[in-house]
KEVEXRO-112601 format. One record per atom (N, C-alpha, C): x, y, z; atom name; residue number from 1. Coordinates in steps of 0.001 Angstrom, whole numbers, plus 524288, in hexadecimal, padded with zeros to 5 digits. Example, Ala and Ser with C-alpha at 12.3 -4.5 7.8 and 13.67 -1.06 7.14 Angstrom:
(r (83386 7E9C6 81E78) N 1)
(r (8300C 7EE6C 81E78) CA 1)
(r (83390 7F31C 81E78) C 1)
(r (83232 7F736 81BA8) N 2)
(r (83566 7FBDC 81BE4) CA 2)
(r (83264 8001E 81EBE) C 2)
//
This chain:
(r (7F4D9 373B8 8ECA5) N 1)
(r (7F77E 372BA 8E6CA) CA 1)
(r (7F3DF 3746C 8E1D8) C 1)
(r (7F58D 37732 8DEB7) N 2)
(r (7F3A0 37A40 8DA5B) CA 2)
(r (7F47E 37588 8D537) C 2)
(r (7EF07 37656 8D350) N 3)
(r (7EDEF 3715E 8CFF9) CA 3)
(r (7EFB2 373B4 8CA3E) C 3)
(r (7F1A1 37057 8C6BF) N 4)
(r (7F365 3732A 8C281) CA 4)
(r (7EF79 3714A 8BD00) C 4)
(r (7EE78 373B9 8BAC3) N 5)
(r (7EB24 37387 8B554) CA 5)
(r (7EF02 37110 8B0DC) C 5)
(r (7EDA4 36E60 8AEB9) N 6)
(r (7EFDB 36BB6 8AA1C) CA 6)
(r (7EC57 36C89 8A59A) C 6)
(r (7EF84 36E9A 8A136) N 7)
(r (7ED50 36DF7 89AC0) CA 7)
(r (7EF71 36A9F 897C4) C 7)
(r (7EC83 36AAF 893FA) N 8)
(r (7EDEF 367BD 890FC) CA 8)
(r (7F0B3 36A97 88C1E) C 8)
(r (7F59E 36972 88A81) N 9)
(r (7F897 36C70 88669) CA 9)
(r (7FA0E 3697A 8815E) C 9)
(r (7F962 364CE 881D3) N 10)
(r (7FA8C 3613D 87D0F) CA 10)
(r (7F7C7 35C77 87D87) C 10)
(r (7F646 35A39 878A9) N 11)
(r (7F2DE 355C4 87948) CA 11)
(r (7F429 35343 87503) C 11)
(r (7F4F1 34D18 87465) N 12)
(r (7F688 34A2D 8708B) CA 12)
(r (7F4EE 3433D 87161) C 12)
(r (7F5B8 34059 86E6D) N 13)
(r (7F4C9 33A94 86DBF) CA 13)
(r (7FA13 33999 86E32) C 13)
(r (7FE1F 33BBC 86C6D) N 14)
(r (803C3 33948 86B1A) CA 14)
(r (80715 33B68 870BB) C 14)
(r (808F2 3371F 8735D) N 15)
(r (80ABE 3366C 87874) CA 15)
(r (8104C 33A75 8776E) C 15)
(r (81213 338AC 87278) N 16)
(r (816A5 33BCD 8714F) CA 16)
(r (816A8 34197 870DB) C 16)
(r (8124E 34314 86D20) N 17)
(r (8119A 34952 86CED) CA 17)
(r (811E0 34B7A 8739C) C 17)
(r (80ED8 34909 875CE) N 18)
(r (80D75 34AFD 87C49) CA 18)
(r (8130C 34A9D 87E4F) C 18)
(r (815C3 347F7 87DBB) N 19)
(r (81BA8 346C8 88046) CA 19)
(r (81FF0 34A59 87EC9) C 19)
(r (81EEE 34B76 8785E) N 20)
(r (8221A 35052 876B3) CA 20)
(r (82065 3561B 87939) C 20)
(r (81C0C 3563D 8793F) N 21)
(r (81856 35BA6 87BCA) CA 21)
(r (81ACA 35B8F 8816F) C 21)
(r (81A11 357D5 88457) N 22)
(r (81A69 35809 8886A) CA 22)
(r (82125 35858 88AC2) C 22)
(r (824E9 35656 887D0) N 23)
(r (82A9E 35835 88944) CA 23)
(r (82B37 35D79 88719) C 23)
(r (829C0 35FC0 884EF) N 24)
(r (82905 364EF 88227) CA 24)
(r (82790 369CA 8881D) C 24)
(r (8230E 367B3 88A3A) N 25)
(r (82066 369B0 88EE3) CA 25)
(r (8252E 368CF 8937A) C 25)
(r (8264D 363D5 89400) N 26)
(r (82ACD 362B1 89935) CA 26)
(r (82FA9 3667D 89870) C 26)
(r (83112 3675F 89394) N 27)
(r (836BB 36953 89271) CA 27)
(r (8354C 36FB0 893D5) C 27)
(r (83181 37141 8926C) N 28)
(r (82F7F 376B7 895C1) CA 28)
(r (82DB9 3763F 89AC9) C 28)
(r (82EA3 372E9 89D85) N 29)
(r (82C5C 372CC 8A2DB) CA 29)
(r (8271E 3733E 8A3B3) C 29)
(r (823DC 37138 8A149) N 30)
(r (81EA6 3714E 8A143) CA 30)
(r (81CDC 36BF9 8A1D5) C 30)
(r (8198F 36B70 8A7BB) N 31)
(r (81865 367D3 8A92A) CA 31)
(r (81371 36694 8A460) C 31)
(r (8133F 35FEB 8A3A8) N 32)
(r (80FC7 35E65 8A021) CA 32)
(r (80C81 3593F 8A29D) C 32)
(r (80836 35922 8A1F1) N 33)
(r (80607 353A6 8A3F2) CA 33)
(r (8028B 3503D 89E56) C 33)
(r (802CF 34AF3 89D97) N 34)
(r (7FF4F 349FA 89A89) CA 34)
(r (7FAB5 346D4 89C0A) C 34)
(r (7F734 3487D 898DA) N 35)
(r (7F234 3457F 89A1B) CA 35)
(r (7F029 342B8 8966B) C 35)
(r (7EFE0 33D3C 896D0) N 36)
(r (7EF58 33A71 891C1) CA 36)
(r (7EAB1 335CC 89219) C 36)
(r (7E6EA 33896 894D1) N 37)
(r (7E1CF 336C1 89554) CA 37)
(r (7DE0B 333E4 88FE5) C 37)
(r (7DC1A 330E6 89112) N 38)
(r (7D8EC 32F4E 88B82) CA 38)
(r (7D50D 33551 88B46) C 38)
(r (7D459 335AD 88495) N 39)
(r (7D033 338D2 883CD) CA 39)
(r (7CB9F 3378E 885D8) C 39)
(r (7C764 33BF9 884A9) N 40)
(r (7C394 33B50 8875F) CA 40)
(r (7BFEF 33606 88454) C 40)
(r (7BAFA 33570 88576) N 41)
(r (7B7F3 330D5 8836F) CA 41)
(r (7B582 331F7 87DA9) C 41)
(r (7B6C2 335DD 87C67) N 42)
(r (7B491 338E0 87711) CA 42)
(r (7B841 336AD 87482) C 42)
(r (7BCA7 33508 87593) N 43)
(r (7C019 333DD 871A2) CA 43)
(r (7C211 32DCE 8708E) C 43)
(r (7C44E 32CA9 86D23) N 44)
(r (7C678 326B3 86D28) CA 44)
(r (7C971 324A5 8721F) C 44)
(r (7C85D 32128 8733E) N 45)
(r (7CA70 31EBE 877CB) CA 45)
(r (7D024 31DF9 87832) C 45)
(r (7D1B1 31DE8 874F9) N 46)
(r (7D75C 31C25 874DB) CA 46)
(r (7DA81 32177 8729C) C 46)
(r (7D82B 3269C 87232) N 47)
(r (7DB38 32AC3 87041) CA 47)
(r (7DD75 32CC4 876EB) C 47)
(r (7E1FA 32DE7 877A5) N 48)
(r (7E448 32F61 87A6C) CA 48)
(r (7E7AC 3350E 87AE0) C 48)
(r (7E54F 33908 87BDC) N 49)
(r (7E807 33D98 87AA9) CA 49)
(r (7EAFE 34045 87FBC) C 49)
(r (7F111 340B3 87FF7) N 50)
(r (7F319 3433E 8837E) CA 50)
(r (7F34D 347F6 88473) C 50)
(r (7F246 34A6D 8896B) N 51)
(r (7F2C3 35106 88947) CA 51)
(r (7F76E 3509B 88DC6) C 51)
(r (7FA3E 35500 88B47) N 52)
(r (7FEF7 356D5 88DBD) CA 52)
(r (7FC45 35CB5 8906D) C 52)
(r (7FCA7 35C7D 895E9) N 53)
(r (7FA75 3618A 89943) CA 53)
(r (7FF70 36350 89C6E) C 53)
(r (7FE3F 367CD 89CEF) N 54)
(r (8021A 36BE1 8A072) CA 54)
(r (7FE86 36EE5 8A598) C 54)
(r (800CD 37093 8A80A) N 55)
(r (7FEF1 37299 8AAE0) CA 55)
(r (7FC59 378B6 8A92F) C 55)
(r (7F8C4 37BC5 8AA85) N 56)
(r (7F5B9 37F74 8A7AC) CA 56)
(r (7FB69 3845D 8A7C8) C 56)
(r (7FD21 384BB 8AB07) N 57)
(r (8018E 3895F 8ABE9) CA 57)
(r (805D4 387D1 8A765) C 57)
(r (80609 3850D 8A5C4) N 58)
(r (809FE 38317 89FF9) CA 58)
(r (80902 3815E 89B5A) C 58)
(r (80262 3829C 89BD7) N 59)
(r (80056 3814E 89659) CA 59)
(r (80189 385EB 89170) C 59)
(r (802AA 38A73 892C4) N 60)
(r (8056B 38E01 88E5C) CA 60)
(r (80A28 38BAD 88BF7) C 60)
(r (80D64 38B6D 89042) N 61)
(r (8132D 38AD5 88E5C) CA 61)
(r (811C1 3854B 88C04) C 61)
(r (8102A 38195 88DAA) N 62)
(r (80F45 37BAA 88BC1) CA 62)
(r (80D04 37C4C 884F3) C 62)
(r (809C8 37F63 883CC) N 63)
(r (80877 37FED 87E97) CA 63)
(r (80B30 382AD 87C96) C 63)
(r (80E88 38698 87D49) N 64)
(r (812A4 388ED 87A61) CA 64)
(r (815E8 385E6 87945) C 64)
(r (819A9 38140 87D0E) N 65)
(r (81BD6 37DC7 87BBC) CA 65)
(r (81AC1 379B3 877B9) C 65)
(r (815CE 377C9 8792F) N 66)
(r (81309 37465 874E5) CA 66)
(r (81171 37553 86EDC) C 66)
(r (8108B 37AC4 86F3D) N 67)
(r (81078 37DA9 86AD6) CA 67)
(r (81502 37D66 8667D) C 67)
(r (819A4 37E72 86A40) N 68)
(r (81E92 37F12 867F7) CA 68)
(r (82073 37948 865EB) C 68)
(r (81E14 3763C 868D3) N 69)
(r (8213E 36FD8 868B7) CA 69)
(r (81E81 36E24 86403) C 69)
(r (81903 36F9C 86343) N 70)
(r (81675 36EB6 85D77) CA 70)
(r (817B7 36FC5 85A50) C 70)
(r (819BD 375F5 859C6) N 71)
(r (81AAB 37820 85472) CA 71)
(r (821EC 37604 852C5) C 71)
(r (8242C 3748C 85652) N 72)
(r (828E8 37255 853BF) CA 72)
(r (82978 36CA1 853D6) C 72)
(r (824F7 36939 854FE) N 73)
(r (82408 36356 854EE) CA 73)
(r (82295 36254 85065) C 73)
(r (821FB 35CB6 85022) N 74)
(r (81F31 35B06 84A88) CA 74)
(r (819CC 358A2 84C29) C 74)
(r (8183F 359AF 85067) N 75)
(r (812F3 356D3 85365) CA 75)
(r (80E24 35854 84FF4) C 75)
(r (80B66 35535 84D81) N 76)
(r (807B1 35609 8496D) CA 76)
(r (8033D 35681 84D5A) C 76)
(r (8022F 35B58 84F13) N 77)
(r (7FDE2 35CE1 8528F) CA 77)
(r (7F908 35D6D 84ED8) C 77)
(r (7F913 35EDE 84AB8) N 78)
(r (7F557 36110 8484C) CA 78)
(r (7F238 35CB1 8473B) C 78)
(r (7F345 3570E 8456A) N 79)
(r (7F0B5 352B7 845E6) CA 79)
(r (7EDBB 35240 849BC) C 79)
(r (7EF3A 352E7 84F25) N 80)
(r (7EC4D 35274 853AB) CA 80)
(r (7E7B5 3566F 8546F) C 80)
(r (7E83C 35BF0 851D5) N 81)
(r (7E38E 35FAA 8516A) CA 81)
(r (7E02E 35CF0 84D25) C 81)
(r (7E1E7 35A7B 849F9) N 82)
(r (7DCE7 358ED 84556) CA 82)
(r (7D895 354DA 8483C) C 82)
(r (7DB34 352C6 84CD0) N 83)
(r (7D812 34DB7 84E39) CA 83)
(r (7D1D3 35055 850FF) C 83)
//
């Protein structure tokens, strides 16, 4: 059995943002997985970043879809970059 390598393609603390991106990937027939474990001990114990992950072979397509979605949406991802 071949083991699949998964990579993170999008992160957010907002479940609604994650769901919007996940639905776009689903529509493109890209299987995605959620990883919502608590962040490391160096951060606030209540901080919970959710990661959207895909198989490595789908990474490039996923990034193209996510980039297009961000450009056409009203997600304020620049606020996340400042933190």
